[in-house]
VOMAR-994360 format. One line per field, with one value per residue (C-alpha): residue in one letter; x, y, z. Coordinates in steps of 0.02 Angstrom, whole numbers. Layout:
aa: a / ...
X: X / ...
Y: Y / ...
Z: Z / ...
***
This chain:
aa: m / d / i / t / v / q / e / l / k / e / r / l / d / k / g / e / k / v / n / l / i / d / v / r / e / p / h / e / y / e / e / d / n / l / g / g / e / l / i / p / l / g / d / l / p / h / r / i / d / e / l / e / d / r / q / n / d / e / l / i / m / q / c / r / s / g / a / r / s / a / r / a / q / q / y / l / e / q / n / g / f / t / n / v / r / n / l / t / g / g / i / l / a / y / r / e / l / e / r / k / a
X: 116 / 215 / 181 / 266 / 327 / 221 / 57 / 110 / 149 / -22 / -128 / -43 / -65 / -256 / -259 / -304 / -257 / -153 / -82 / 112 / 206 / 405 / 520 / 654 / 781 / 715 / 854 / 827 / 647 / 689 / 810 / 657 / 506 / 338 / 237 / 197 / 192 / 354 / 386 / 587 / 596 / 672 / 538 / 393 / 367 / 355 / 228 / 133 / -26 / -19 / -77 / -193 / -369 / -271 / -255 / -353 / -326 / -204 / -35 / 108 / 288 / 411 / 597 / 758 / 768 / 646 / 746 / 704 / 508 / 516 / 547 / 426 / 300 / 356 / 337 / 163 / 106 / 165 / 69 / -95 / -93 / -205 / -157 / 29 / 126 / 310 / 358 / 480 / 636 / 579 / 617 / 746 / 641 / 514 / 623 / 708 / 528 / 499 / 681 / 600 / 428
Y: 811 / 738 / 631 / 635 / 464 / 527 / 540 / 357 / 308 / 365 / 284 / 125 / 106 / 129 / 1 / 114 / 16 / 132 / 124 / 94 / 82 / 25 / 93 / 9 / -149 / -328 / -354 / -187 / -240 / -404 / -328 / -211 / -147 / -76 / -206 / -84 / -153 / -174 / -101 / -52 / 107 / 31 / -74 / 57 / 115 / -93 / -97 / 68 / -46 / -143 / 39 / 108 / 51 / 142 / 316 / 443 / 344 / 391 / 315 / 326 / 300 / 253 / 230 / 218 / 401 / 492 / 518 / 382 / 387 / 576 / 533 / 401 / 538 / 625 / 505 / 435 / 605 / 639 / 478 / 556 / 474 / 607 / 573 / 529 / 575 / 550 / 472 / 618 / 558 / 372 / 192 / 267 / 433 / 289 / 192 / 329 / 380 / 203 / 215 / 380 / 329
Z: -309 / -160 / -27 / 160 / 219 / 388 / 297 / 197 / 379 / 437 / 297 / 303 / 482 / 471 / 360 / 196 / 41 / -65 / -241 / -202 / -338 / -292 / -446 / -368 / -443 / -380 / -265 / -151 / -159 / -84 / 45 / 112 / 52 / 96 / 11 / -148 / -321 / -403 / -581 / -590 / -679 / -829 / -846 / -837 / -1013 / -1060 / -915 / -913 / -988 / -825 / -726 / -893 / -774 / -613 / -727 / -637 / -457 / -347 / -383 / -251 / -308 / -193 / -227 / -99 / -88 / -180 / -365 / -466 / -411 / -455 / -634 / -638 / -576 / -715 / -840 / -795 / -788 / -949 / -1006 / -960 / -771 / -683 / -494 / -464 / -299 / -272 / -73 / -14 / 42 / -9 / 89 / 199 / 249 / 277 / 406 / 491 / 538 / 612 / 692 / 784 / 816
***
């Protein structure tokens, strides 16, 4: 299931705590991020145990445009995670929404 940038922004603006996982590379994260936990897509299979305790919690996967996070979402779902959401459009769409606001 996907989550829109509008829905995420509303939840963050309210101060809601979300499990946001950024699957981009460290240099991308350093340039700009939404404050999520950085687990690059390539590292996910080796670091999946870091997420075990949140297997049934909502996890929002985020990348630049939504493609890598969709792959991360699929991988986690195949490994028993039950509530993984993909941020549609990624950080590009999120920043575009902010510019229009």
